[in-house]
N, C-alpha and C positions, 0 to 999 in steps of 0.2 A: 466479552472482551478480556483480553489479559490486562488486570490490573498491575504489574510487578513494575519498577523502575526505581532505577538508583539516581536519577537525576531530576531537580527540580523542573518543571514544563513553565512555559512561558504562558502567563496570565493572556488568555482569549481578547480580554476588555482593552488591554493594551497596542491590540496591533491597530493601524489607522484605518480602521472600514467602521461601517455600521451606519444604522440610522437611528434618528430620536425618538421618543413617545412616538404612540399609534395618534394622528392628530384628532382632535374631537373629544377625547377624555372617555372614560370607560363606558358613557354612552353609545359610542360609535364603536365600541369594540367587535369584530368580527365575531360570531357564534360557531366558531368551529372549534372544538378539542383540541387540533392538533398546534393550536397558539399557545404559548405560555403568558398568562397573565403577568406575571412580573415584568416579563420583556416587554409586552407592551405598554406596559405602567411606565419602564425605566429608559428603553430603548435597547436596540440589538447593535451589539459593540462587535460581536462575533464574523469571524470569515468564513461567511458561507453566501453562497449565490443569492440572488436576490429572490428567487422562487421558496426559499426558507428562511426570509425574515419573521422574526417574533415566534417560530414552531418551536417547539419542545425538542430537545435531543431526541428523546426516544422515539418520536414521531419522523424526524428528519432518517435515523436508522431505517426504519419501519419501511418508508419509502423507498430508500436507496436499496435496500432489501428486496424490494420488486422488480428492481430494475439491473442486478447487479450481472455482470461479463461471466462469460463461463472460463476464465482462466484465475488460477491462485497465482500467488507470488511466496515465493520463499525465500530466506535467506539464512547463510551459516551464520551461527555469532559465534565465535570460537575464540576471538581475540577482543570483545566487543568495540568491535566498528562504528566509529561515529557516523556513518554512513546509512545505517540501517533507517533512522527516522526518516530521513529524506527519501529511502525509499517506499517506507509507508505511506509518507504524503504522495507519493507519485502513484500508488495503487489507490488510495482515496481519490485521486484526481480521476483516474482512469477505470473507477469503476470496479477493483478486480471483487472476485466472490469471495476472498479471505488472504489474510498475512499469516504464513508460518514462519516463526522463529526456529530453528533447529541448534540444537547445543544449549550454552548458557541462556536461563530463562530471563534474566535482566537485561535490558536493553538499552542505550541511551536516546530519550523518545525527545531531544530537545530539536532536531532537524524535523520533526514529526509536525511539528508547530499545531498542535493538538487535536490535528486529523485522525489521529487513532480514535478519537472518542467517537468516529463516525465507523469505523472500519472493525471488522471481526479480525480479532489476531489471536491465532493457535499457537501453544507452544509443545515443541515435539525433545524428547531428551537427547537422540543424536539422531545420525542419517539412519540408521536402523529401521527406527520408530517413524522416521518421516515417511519412508519408501513404503513401510507396511501400511500405512494408512493409505499413501497415493495409490497403491495397487489394489486396497478395498475398496477404493471410490472408484476405480476403473478410469484415471488420472494418469497421462504418460506425463514424466518427470523430461523438462527442456532445459538441458543445464547452458547457463551464458559464460563462455570462458573462451578465450581466444589460445586454446591447446591444440597442438598438432592431431589432424584430423577432424577440426570442427568445420562446419558449413555457413558460410556469410549468410547475414541475417535476411538479405534479399533472397536468395535461393531456396532458403530453407523453408521446411514445414513446421507450422503453427498451427497445432488442433484447434480448434473451436474449444474444448475443453481440454486442457491440460494445467500444468502446473510451471511457472518460469522459477529457475533456481538461479539465484545469484550467489557468488562467493564472497571474502572480504577483502576490503581494499588491499591490494599489496599480492600476498600470494595464491587470490582468487579460491577457486573451488577445492576440496581435499580429493585424495585419488577417490573414499569411499564415496562421495556426493557425485563423483564423475562416473563411477562404475554403477549409481543407482539410476543413471540417467538414459532415457531412450534413443538421445538423440544430446549432441554439442553444438551450440550456434555460436560463432561470434560475429562483431559490428567491425564492419570494414572502416579501416582508418586508412588516410593518407600522408600525416604528418609523421614525425620523426619520435615520437613515443612510441613504447610498445601497447601500452592500455591507456583507457579514459576512467574517469573517476567512476565508481560501483553506484552512485545514484545516477550519475548521469547514464550509464548503461543501462538502468531499470528504467527509466524515464523512455528511451529511444525504443526497447525493444515491445514495452507494454503499448508505445505508439503504434507501433507495426501491427502488433497483434490487433489493435482498434480498428485501424486502417484497413483489414482485411475481413474482419469478423462485425465491427459495430454500425 
């Protein structure tokens, strides 16, 4: 997992979630290597589902790895977009195989709310490197942008194995990214604004993939 960051991360213990120490003291602790003795003793205030309470972080990642879905998420990072962290958080929620940061290595992690600790993150120097990786893995790139010729999401083909590629807030995907994609998909809108927030778009498309395949 990529450790690069230029922003302080929110302390997970500051989140309003969690449980206290394991009832009954050390004599009652479960005999299971997935459990963390420090969490059993002090309590678990992390923002994790109940099934992972008191588990070591590496044990949680290993269990997620057994069940990850067939889609990847990629995000262009040319302008240090604040939405990247939120897209990573959604990728964790919908159990993406991996997240790919295309362009600048450093990205703002605050919106991820430490979920990137449980999510594999890979960096690609530019669109060409990312496209070469996707081709090598046999993964079609599905660009998400409301440009001319894009197909509405409800009618678009979302392969079981693919990469969902999102652009920057405002300018959207670069011409190079659109050229690298095998299809371009848009989210149908009904109001007056031209586009929706990039992180919201990410959650919508990931949910639609899961509705079809998960």
